[in-house]
C-alpha positions, -999 to +999 in steps of 0.1 A: +466-332+922+468-364+954+465-403+945+436-405+959+419-383+943+436-392+909+415-426+912+386-414+921+387-388+889+399-424+867+370-442+877+345-419+869+357-414+839+354-451+832+321-449+841+308-418+819+327-440+791+312-471+800+272-458+800+278-439+765+289-473+755+258-491+764+240-463+755+251-467+718+248-503+716+214-503+724+187-510+702+157-480+694+130-507+710+153-508+747+159-471+748+134-460+771+113-426+755+089-401+770+057-416+744+063-454+748+035-467+769+029-505+780-006-510+761-015-499+727-044-469+729-077-478+713-069-467+678-035-482+674-036-496+638-025-537+642+008-537+636+026-560+610+057-568+632+061-587+664+051-558+691+067-566+728+057-534+742+025-545+747+015-568+777-014-584+798-036-611+799-073-617+787-097-645+793-123-649+763-156-668+770-167-692+745-201-709+740-192-742+723-216-763+698-207-741+665-179-758+643-163-731+634-164-703+662-141-723+691-115-732+662-117-698+646-111-681+680-084-700+690-067-694+656-069-662+659-055-663+695-027-682+689-012-654+660-022-623+683+000-636+710+027-643+681+022-602+671+025-593+708+046-617+731+034-600+761-002-609+757-013-642+773-048-651+759-070-677+777-101-699+761-127-704+785-153-727+766-190-731+781-219-750+765-244-728+755-271-733+776-243-722+807-231-697+787-256-665+799-258-681+835-216-681+836-213-648+821-240-629+842-225-644+873-187-627+866-205-594+852-228-594+885-201-601+906-178-576+889-150-600+881-125-590+859-127-625+840-136-630+812-129-602+800-140-606+769-178-624+764-191-638+729-231-644+731-257-647+705-290-625+693-315-641+718-291-636+747-280-600+740-313-586+761-302-602+794-264-592+791-268-559+775-274-541+810-238-556+824-217-555+795-193-526+787-208-494+762-185-498+732-196-468+715-160-450+728-142-474+704-171-472+670-162-429+676-126-435+674-126-458+647-110-489+659-142-506+651-161-493+615-199-487+611-202-486+581-188-525+579-210-537+597-249-541+581-273-523+607-293-555+603-269-569+622-264-545+646-299-538+659-297-562+686-272-545+707-279-511+701-295-485+725-320-456+719-330-426+738-361-418+735-352-390+709-339-420+684-301-415+691-278-442+703-270-441+736-246-475+740-237-505+719-228-534+739-213-558+713-198-562+679-212-588+650-178-608+641-192-639+627-225-645+602-245-670+601-271-670+569-301-682+582-323-697+562-303-705+527-314-736+505-282-765+505-291-785+473-271-817+458-255-806+429-259-838+416-294-837+409-300-801+402-268-801+378-287-835+357-290-823+321-318-845+312-339-832+346-328-794+337-339-798+301-377-813+313-377-793+340-368-764+317-396-773+286-423-774+316-421-750+335-405-724+315-377-713+339-343-733+351-339-757+375-308-735+393-317-723+430-294-694+423-323-678+397-353-687+416-371-651+430-401-668+448-414-695+468-438-708+434-404-714+421-390-734+450-422-752+451-427-762+412-390-774+416-395-795+448-430-810+432-408-818+398-382-835+420-403-855+443-424-869+412-389-876+394-380-900+430-344-884+425-343-880+463-372-901+486-379-867+499-375-831+473-372-807+505-366-804+544-380-775+559-380-760+589-409-767+613-399-777+649-418-769+679-391-756+697-376-726+677-373-736+636-415-729+634-406-689+648-373-687+622-382-706+596-417-683+592-399-647+594-382-649+562-414-660+542-438-633+561-405-610+551-410-619+513-446-609+514-442-580+536-423-558+513-447-553+487-475-549+518-480-513+528-498-524+563-463-538+576-446-503+559-410-522+555-384-490+553-366-482+519-345-462+513-329-457+469-349-493+469-325-512+500-343-529+526-332-540+556-326-574+558-349-596+575-357-597+614-382-603+638-383-562+640-412-569+611-437-577+638-443-546+653-443-511+643-450-480+659-477-454+648-497-424+662-519-451+683-493-472+696-472-505+685-491-520+657-487-554+657-481-565+616-494-602+620-529-589+615-516-576+578-525-592+544-490-606+540-489-624+572-525-647+559-500-654+524-467-661+543-487-694+561-504-704+529-470-704+516-453-723+546-476-752+545-470-756+511-430-759+518-434-787+546-457-806+527-424-828+508-410-841+542-429-863+567-458-846+586-450-823+613-473-853+637-445-879+627-412-859+629-410-821+636-378-805+619-363-786+649-321-774+643-307-811+652-332-831+627-323-799+598-281-808+606-290-848+607-312-853+584-294-842+549-266-858+556-282-896+551-287-884+513-329-887+518-336-852+507-323-835+478-329-797+496-328-786+529-332-752+544-307-744+567-281-724+587-246-718+567-237-732+602-242-766+592-223-768+561-189-780+571-206-808+586-227-812+560-193-816+542-177-838+563-166-867+545-169-891+578-204-882+589-222-870+558-235-889+521-235-856+508-201-842+514-187-827+484-222-825+465-236-797+475-241-760+472-255-731+483-285-701+475-303-678+491-342-682+498-354-680+477-327-668+455-318-652+424-321-611+428-345-614+459-327-629+483-348-619+515-356-646+532-324-655+543-317-634+577-286-626+592-281-643+624-247-629+635-224-641+667-215-607+686-187-603+711-183-578+739-162-567+769-169-573+804-164-535+818-143-546+851-120-564+828-080-553+839-077-540+807-108-530+782-081-515+756-065-546+752-098-563+745-108-537+720-074-546+704-079-582+701-115-576+693-104-551+661-075-579+655-101-608+651-125-588+627-092-579+603-092-590+568-059-605+571-074-630+601-109-632+586-091-647+552-070-669+574-099-681+590-123-691+559-088-710+546-084-728+575-116-740+594-142-726+570-154-696+594-174-672+575-168-634+588-198-604+599-179-575+577-184-567+541-145-567+532-138-596+551-165-616+539-150-607+503-121-622+514-131-651+529-152-654+490-119-654+472-111-688+493-117-720+467-136-734+494-156-702+509-166-693+470-204-698+483-209-668+502-207-645+470-241-642+464-243-632+504-220-603+501-250-580+489-267-591+521-247-569+544-243-538+519-277-524+518-277-491+535-304-478+559-306-444+573-302-440+615-335-426+614-350-463+612-332-474+640-360-470+663-383-490+637-359-515+637-352-522+679-386-516+686-386-557+693-361-556+718-381-528+740-412-559+740-401-577+774-420-611+766-412-612+727-395-647+735-407-660+767-444-656+762-451-642+722-428-667+707-444-698+728-480-688+716-470-684+680-452-717+677-483-739+693-509-715+669-488-721+639-485-756+649-522-763+646-520-751+614-501-773+601-514-803+620-547-793+598-559-783+636-575-751+624-567-730+592-547-698+583-571-676+589-580-689+623-544-688+632-537-655+623-561-638+642-553-661+671-523-646+673-530-611+666-554-610+692-532-631+719-505-610+713-519-577+718-534-588+751-502-603+762-475-575+744-453-558+774-437-526+762-404-514+783 
């Protein structure tokens, strides 16, 4: 062998040895494999350890205003980036009034960002045609339908003519319960008041045990008489939206036993109340249940419930008033959204902080008047990595994150297990009575009824304003209940547009 040949052979040998040593010293994560992928599949479970192999970026559009929504999304985004250091999440805040147009502009222009869009039920019909179909993620098990209440899903479900689900364009991840009864513990736990009330009426001065509107009204009459606060009850009667949302819960409680409305039930379970109860398909066409006897009963009860506050001619109680007036300590009870609870308990703003408890409306074992007002999250179909967006949403809805959100920011989950986990947090124990609202099972065969309202294309634009104006006339004493009912029924029948 020549000297030159020997040198070449020696160099090759040294290279082979060096490569072998390099391979042996690599960690399993550093060694390339045939199955390794830079992006998790939609069905990949959330890893409990740091997973640097997942990379990418997401922009999340978050409406401002809710005191717990933005803090929760930021919290989860931070935890997600810790778990997947190769991922960057950017939060894009947007005022509520600009949210729809901001999202629509991106979707219609096929922009990749924002990749993830948070929206509300009233915006669902506008954004739905442009958002990605998430049904494949449900089919693969990344999102679990059994964990989500059917009453919270109706706004984001599209059905075919034969009643089959053809598209699901959003997932409810935050639950707002509305309305609920928020009440002053210092008043309702007073032993002397409780004893006198029980002797007079024969039932307890305890909102968690009330099972009818009559019991709530009697309690308000008693507290007004005792002058324990300036006003006994603050109830929604605002002219923008709160009359519409406040009335539906009352109507639903009476409609449950009204065959004219025909609330679907299976083994004693009924879906959570919602606007869907106003419409029912019949062989003759769509029936408007406003003409049913239970609607008249609800109108008469509604007027009794608003008698304990300044009259509507002096102060209509819209969301701002429901949120801000109870803080003053002038009211013993308020019917409010659960999203207001952190504000009521804010000691720097509220005179009732630390002195409140929460019950469903009208309470006890019949909490039908309390409805579900979920916050939805959807995916931009033009996002760079929809699978990564879906993985983030799944992480956002994990029991682990839901419990952390309840502990840190008072966030209310939308899933059964999430709500159960939140209820174990001492400051969130008030959610326990609301868990059953997420557990009612309604067969898919009832979906056409529950989603029929989605086909009333002018429901919010035309039917709602007329309804509010007519009910306000009744509350002001300008017309009686029967006239109000007939006016709404006949007008809705004439102007309703069905897609």
